[in-house]
C-alpha positions as CSV (number, residue, x, y, z in Angstrom):
1,M,53.4,68.8,87.9
2,K,54.0,71.8,90.1
3,Y,54.8,71.7,93.8
4,S,55.0,74.5,96.3
5,V,58.2,75.3,98.2
6,S,58.8,72.8,101.1
7,H,56.0,70.6,99.7
8,L,57.9,68.5,97.2
9,P,56.5,65.0,96.6
10,E,57.7,62.4,99.0
11,Q,60.0,60.8,96.4
12,I,62.1,64.0,96.2
13,K,64.5,64.5,99.0
14,I,67.0,67.3,99.7
15,E,70.3,66.1,101.0
16,L,73.2,68.1,102.5
17,G,76.7,66.9,101.6
18,T,79.0,66.5,104.5
19,A,82.1,68.7,104.0
20,P,84.9,68.1,103.5
21,P,85.1,66.4,101.0
22,C,81.4,65.4,100.9
23,G,82.4,61.7,100.9
24,G,81.1,60.1,97.6
25,W,79.6,63.4,96.6
26,V,82.5,64.5,94.4
27,K,81.5,61.9,91.8
28,R,77.8,62.8,92.1
29,V,78.4,66.5,91.8
30,T,80.8,66.0,88.8
31,H,78.2,63.8,87.1
32,L,75.3,66.3,87.6
33,L,77.5,69.3,86.4
34,Q,78.6,67.3,83.3
35,V,74.9,66.5,82.5
36,M,73.9,70.1,83.0
37,D,77.0,71.7,81.3
38,G,75.2,72.9,78.2
39,D,72.5,74.7,80.4
40,F,75.0,77.0,82.0
41,K,75.5,80.3,80.3
42,P,78.4,80.3,79.3
43,K,78.9,76.6,79.4
44,L,80.6,75.6,82.6
45,S,83.2,73.5,80.8
46,K,84.4,76.7,79.0
47,L,85.2,78.3,82.4
48,V,86.5,75.4,84.6
49,N,87.5,71.8,84.6
50,I,84.3,70.3,85.9
51,S,85.9,67.5,87.9
52,D,88.2,70.0,89.7
53,Y,85.3,72.4,90.2
54,A,83.2,69.6,91.8
55,Q,86.1,68.8,94.1
56,K,86.4,72.4,95.1
57,L,82.7,72.7,95.8
58,C,82.7,69.5,97.9
59,S,85.8,70.6,99.8
60,N,84.9,74.2,100.5
61,A,81.2,75.0,99.9
62,N,77.9,73.8,101.3
63,V,76.2,71.5,98.8
64,Y,72.6,70.5,98.8
65,M,71.4,67.9,96.3
66,A,67.8,67.2,95.2
67,V,67.3,63.5,94.7
68,H,64.3,61.8,93.1
69,G,64.4,58.1,93.9
70,S,68.1,57.3,93.3
71,R,68.6,60.1,90.7
72,D,70.3,63.4,91.4
73,I,68.0,66.0,89.8
74,G,69.4,69.3,91.1
75,M,71.9,71.0,93.4
76,I,72.9,74.2,94.9
77,A,76.4,75.1,96.2
78,F,77.2,78.2,98.2
79,Y,79.9,79.6,100.4
80,V,79.3,81.3,103.8
81,N,82.7,82.5,104.8
82,N,82.7,85.9,103.1
83,E,82.3,89.4,104.6
84,I,81.4,92.8,103.1
85,K,82.2,95.7,105.4
86,G,82.2,93.4,108.4
87,E,78.8,91.7,107.6
88,A,78.8,88.0,106.8
89,F,77.1,86.9,103.6
90,S,76.7,83.8,101.5
91,F,77.6,83.5,97.8
92,I,75.8,81.0,95.6
93,S,78.2,79.5,93.2
94,T,76.0,77.0,91.4
95,V,72.3,76.2,91.1
96,C,71.0,73.7,88.6
97,V,68.0,71.4,88.0
98,T,67.6,68.8,85.3
99,P,65.3,69.9,82.5
100,E,62.7,67.2,83.3
101,S,62.5,68.3,86.9
102,R,62.1,72.0,86.2
103,G,58.9,73.9,87.1
104,G,58.1,71.8,90.1
105,G,59.6,73.8,92.9
106,V,62.9,72.0,93.1
107,A,65.1,75.1,92.5
108,Q,63.0,77.1,94.9
109,E,63.4,74.4,97.6
110,L,67.2,74.4,97.0
111,M,67.3,78.2,97.3
112,Q,65.3,78.0,100.5
113,K,67.8,75.5,102.0
114,A,70.7,77.9,101.2
115,Y,68.7,80.8,102.7
116,E,67.9,78.8,105.9
117,H,71.5,77.6,106.2
118,S,72.9,81.1,105.7
119,V,70.6,82.7,108.3
120,A,71.5,79.9,110.8
121,V,75.2,80.8,110.5
122,G,74.7,84.5,110.9
123,C,74.8,85.8,107.3
124,K,73.0,89.0,106.6
125,S,72.6,88.5,102.8
126,I,73.2,86.1,99.9
127,L,74.7,87.0,96.6
128,L,75.2,85.3,93.2
129,E,76.4,86.1,89.7
130,V,74.3,85.2,86.7
131,S,74.6,85.8,83.0
132,E,72.1,88.4,81.8
133,K,71.4,85.9,78.9
134,N,70.2,83.3,81.4
135,D,66.5,84.5,81.5
136,R,65.3,81.4,83.3
137,A,67.7,81.8,86.2
138,V,67.1,85.6,86.4
139,K,63.4,84.9,86.7
140,L,64.0,82.3,89.5
141,Y,66.2,84.7,91.5
142,K,63.7,87.6,91.2
143,K,60.9,85.3,92.2
144,S,63.0,84.2,95.2
145,G,63.4,87.8,96.4
146,F,66.8,88.8,94.9
147,Y,67.4,92.2,93.3
148,Q,70.0,93.3,90.8
149,T,72.9,95.3,92.2
150,D,74.8,97.9,90.3
151,K,77.9,95.6,90.3
152,K,79.3,93.4,87.6
153,G,80.7,90.0,88.5
154,S,84.3,89.0,88.0
155,Y,83.8,85.4,87.3
156,I,81.6,85.4,84.1
157,G,81.2,89.2,83.8
158,G,77.5,88.7,84.7
159,L,75.0,90.5,86.8
160,I,75.3,90.4,90.6
161,Y,72.0,89.7,92.4
162,R,71.5,90.0,96.2
163,K,68.9,89.1,98.8
164,D,69.1,90.7,102.2
165,F,67.8,88.8,105.2
166,L,65.4,90.2,107.8
167,T,67.1,89.7,111.1
168,A,65.8,90.4,114.6
């Protein structure tokens, strides 16, 4: 079943982790990242220790979790303390949605939360790095208004996508 952005079914809630260190969220984030490990390209566990990474996210990033009933079904983690040439921007570190919850607008809703949060704290744009082999993610980012830059990422050697915010 498909849902439009900001019109998720009543059973799906988007929660913001309270940083730092997101209270009991480290365990939740660790579990979701472990469940989703094989969906990252390359596998997340090939790049980082997932428990340490979850701790880092919960201590330093903004983390929103999509919850269906009592199950965590997706998350987005992003940093908002970066600047390019004096302009504040956000950097999305992680976006994931469980396979059975995909296609229903959950990822778009999580992206919208990151967008709203970033604008609220004065960011002018939001960036992310994605493997060019991750077609599903690239499609989501383009649909969400991101465009590919001419830069290569340093984390996975992936493509850098950017979305600029309209500000008054």
